[in-house]
C-alpha positions in Angstrom: 161.5 70.9 -70.8 160.0 68.3 -68.6 156.7 66.6 -70.1 154.6 65.4 -67.2 150.8 64.7 -66.6 149.3 67.5 -64.6 149.1 66.4 -61.0 151.2 63.3 -61.3 154.9 62.3 -61.4 154.7 60.3 -64.8 155.3 61.5 -68.3 152.4 63.1 -70.2 152.1 60.3 -72.8 149.3 62.0 -74.9 151.6 65.2 -75.3 154.4 62.9 -76.3 152.4 61.3 -78.8 151.2 64.4 -80.3 155.0 65.4 -80.7 155.8 62.0 -82.1 153.0 62.2 -84.6 154.4 65.5 -85.8 158.0 63.9 -85.9 157.1 60.7 -87.8 154.7 62.8 -90.1 157.5 65.1 -91.4 159.5 64.0 -94.3 158.4 61.0 -96.0 159.0 57.9 -94.0 158.0 55.6 -96.8 161.1 56.5 -98.7 163.1 54.8 -96.1 160.6 52.3 -94.9 160.4 50.5 -98.2 164.0 49.5 -97.9 163.2 47.3 -94.7 160.7 45.1 -96.7 162.9 42.2 -96.2 162.5 42.3 -92.4 158.7 41.8 -92.8 159.2 38.8 -95.1 161.5 37.2 -92.6 159.2 37.8 -89.7 156.5 36.2 -91.4 158.6 33.1 -92.0 159.7 33.0 -88.4 156.1 33.2 -87.4 155.1 30.3 -89.9 152.0 32.2 -91.0 149.4 30.3 -92.8 146.8 31.3 -95.5 143.6 32.6 -94.0 145.0 33.3 -90.6 144.1 36.7 -89.1 147.0 39.1 -88.8 147.2 42.5 -87.1 150.2 44.8 -87.9 150.7 47.4 -85.0 152.2 50.8 -85.7 152.7 49.2 -89.2 154.3 52.2 -91.0 154.0 51.8 -94.6 153.1 48.1 -94.3 156.1 46.1 -94.8 155.0 43.1 -92.6 151.3 43.7 -93.7 152.2 43.3 -97.3 154.4 40.2 -96.4 151.4 38.5 -94.6 149.0 39.5 -97.4 151.3 37.9 -100.0 150.9 34.7 -98.0 147.2 34.9 -98.4 146.5 35.9 -94.7 143.6 38.2 -93.5 145.5 41.4 -92.7 144.6 44.5 -90.7 147.4 47.2 -90.9 147.2 50.0 -88.3 149.2 53.2 -87.5 148.4 56.5 -85.9 149.4 58.4 -89.2 146.8 58.3 -91.9 149.4 59.0 -94.8 151.2 56.1 -93.9 148.1 53.9 -94.0 147.5 55.4 -97.4 151.0 54.5 -98.5 150.2 50.9 -97.4 146.9 50.8 -99.3 148.6 52.0 -102.4 151.5 49.4 -102.2 148.6 46.8 -101.6 146.5 47.9 -104.7 149.7 47.8 -107.0 150.0 44.1 -106.0 146.4 43.3 -106.1 146.5 42.5 -102.5 143.8 43.0 -99.9 144.7 44.9 -96.7 142.2 46.4 -94.2 143.9 49.7 -92.9 142.8 51.3 -89.8 143.8 54.5 -87.9 144.7 53.2 -84.5 146.8 54.0 -81.5 149.2 51.1 -80.4 148.3 51.8 -76.7 144.6 51.6 -77.3 143.8 49.2 -80.1 140.0 49.2 -81.3 139.8 45.3 -81.3 138.3 42.8 -79.1 140.3 40.4 -76.9 141.8 37.5 -78.7 141.0 38.7 -82.2 144.0 37.8 -84.0 146.1 34.6 -84.9 149.3 36.7 -85.1 150.0 40.3 -84.0 153.1 41.8 -85.4 155.2 45.0 -85.6 158.4 45.7 -87.3 160.3 48.7 -85.8 157.0 50.4 -85.0 155.3 49.5 -81.5 158.8 49.9 -79.9 158.4 53.6 -80.2 155.2 53.7 -78.3 155.9 55.9 -75.3 153.8 54.0 -72.9 155.7 50.8 -73.2 153.9 48.7 -70.6 150.6 49.8 -72.0 151.5 48.9 -75.6 153.0 45.5 -74.6 149.6 44.7 -72.7 147.6 45.7 -76.1 149.7 43.2 -78.0 148.9 40.4 -75.6 145.2 41.3 -75.3 144.3 41.3 -78.9 146.4 38.0 -79.7 144.4 34.8 -79.1 145.5 32.0 -76.8 147.7 29.6 -78.9 148.4 32.6 -81.3 151.8 34.3 -81.7 153.2 37.8 -81.5 156.1 38.7 -83.9 158.3 41.7 -83.3 161.3 43.2 -85.1 163.0 45.6 -82.9 166.4 47.6 -83.1 168.9 46.9 -80.2 170.6 49.5 -78.1 174.0 48.6 -79.4 173.1 48.3 -83.1 173.4 51.1 -85.7 170.1 52.6 -85.4 170.3 52.3 -81.4 173.6 54.2 -81.6 171.9 56.8 -83.9 169.4 57.5 -81.5 171.8 57.9 -78.6 173.7 60.4 -80.7 170.5 62.4 -81.6 169.7 62.3 -77.8 172.9 64.1 -77.0 171.6 67.0 -79.1 167.8 66.6 -78.6 167.1 64.9 -75.2 163.9 62.8 -75.0 161.3 64.0 -72.5 162.1 63.1 -68.8 160.9 59.9 -67.6 160.6 58.3 -71.1 162.1 54.9 -71.5 164.3 54.3 -74.5 162.6 52.5 -77.5 165.5 50.6 -77.9 164.6 48.7 -74.5 162.4 46.6 -77.0 165.5 45.2 -78.4 166.8 43.5 -75.2 165.8 40.1 -73.8 165.3 41.7 -70.4 162.5 43.9 -71.5 160.8 41.0 -73.5 160.8 38.6 -70.8 159.6 41.4 -68.4 156.7 42.6 -70.4 155.6 39.2 -72.0 157.3 36.2 -69.8 154.2 36.0 -67.5 151.6 35.6 -70.3 153.8 33.6 -72.8 154.1 29.8 -73.5 157.5 30.7 -74.8 159.6 33.5 -76.2 162.1 32.9 -79.0 164.6 35.6 -79.8 167.0 35.7 -82.7 169.5 38.2 -83.2 169.5 39.5 -87.0 171.1 42.0 -89.1 169.6 44.4 -91.6 172.1 46.0 -93.9 171.8 49.8 -94.8 173.0 50.0 -98.4 173.5 53.6 -99.9 175.6 55.2 -102.6 177.9 56.6 -99.8 177.8 57.7 -96.2 176.7 61.2 -97.4 173.9 59.8 -99.4 172.6 58.1 -96.3 172.8 61.4 -94.4 171.1 63.3 -97.2 168.1 60.6 -97.4 167.7 60.4 -93.6 167.6 64.2 -93.1 165.3 64.7 -95.8 162.7 61.8 -95.2 163.2 60.2 -91.7 161.2 62.1 -89.3 163.6 61.8 -86.1 166.7 62.8 -87.9 165.0 65.6 -90.0 163.4 67.1 -86.9 166.7 66.9 -85.0 168.6 68.7 -87.6 165.7 71.3 -88.0 165.9 72.1 -84.2 169.7 73.0 -84.2 171.4 76.0 -85.3 174.1 75.5 -88.0 177.0 74.9 -85.8 175.1 72.0 -83.9 173.7 70.7 -87.2 177.3 70.5 -88.6 178.4 68.8 -85.3 175.6 66.3 -85.3 176.3 65.4 -88.9 179.9 64.9 -88.2 179.0 62.6 -85.4 176.5 60.4 -87.4 179.2 60.1 -90.2 181.7 59.1 -87.7 179.4 56.4 -86.6 179.0 55.4 -90.0 182.7 55.3 -90.7 183.3 52.8 -87.8 180.6 50.5 -88.9 180.8 50.6 -92.8 181.9 47.4 -94.3 182.1 48.8 -97.8 185.5 49.9 -99.2 184.7 51.3 -102.5 183.1 54.7 -101.3 179.6 53.3 -101.0 177.9 52.4 -97.6 177.1 49.1 -96.1 176.2 49.4 -92.6 175.0 46.2 -90.7 172.2 47.2 -88.1 171.5 44.7 -85.4 167.8 44.1 -84.5 165.9 41.3 -82.6 163.5 39.1 -84.3 161.1 38.0 -81.6 158.5 35.3 -81.8 156.2 35.0 -78.6 153.9 32.0 -78.2 150.8 32.8 -76.3 
């Protein structure tokens, strides 16, 4: 079914976001998200954050980069459009005795003044905003001149990019919606940020998914990771089996472990944009 704005030719972004909230709110993203903590730590190092600086985490999920910045004594605001994920971030912060200001917010309409933050960051979050141009514009708007925007984005050719392509064959995205993996390309980054940036530094990095076995990964991601969970729920038994087989075949091609476990490198871009 085509999801468009009434009376227009473009996608109905509000309807898409409503469905996205349902998708990401299913399962328990935190069970997967915590395994990505190292990417938040590495992004803070790439940004060279300093104690006392103001940091905004956009579409922060369960707070990986928020926690990394708070550990470096920054003044951190963590945002997401899912309240349970913000609650998870707050619980993780309390467990470490860290202070993080958690705010319910839409990445495409951030409730902050222009130039409010020294650093604006997102790890595998803002890339899923359906209105990509608006989301990019908001990151630029709230980052002060001389500040930095830091991103970690899955690439189209990496493991997660290929996973979403497989899922898309079974559950096609809404018509007119650009792929989130576009954020993991240099062309997109220079198109959306080049005119407003002093410089853009892009480093190709790898995160390794480490699980007991490929079947263990599939079990975790069909239980807790919203996009995979929802894709399987929407299919009949035959197509669920086919989707599972396709995902396991992808893992088999990429798995570097030879002892029955799973170690799958997943490429992403680590991006530092100087304003």
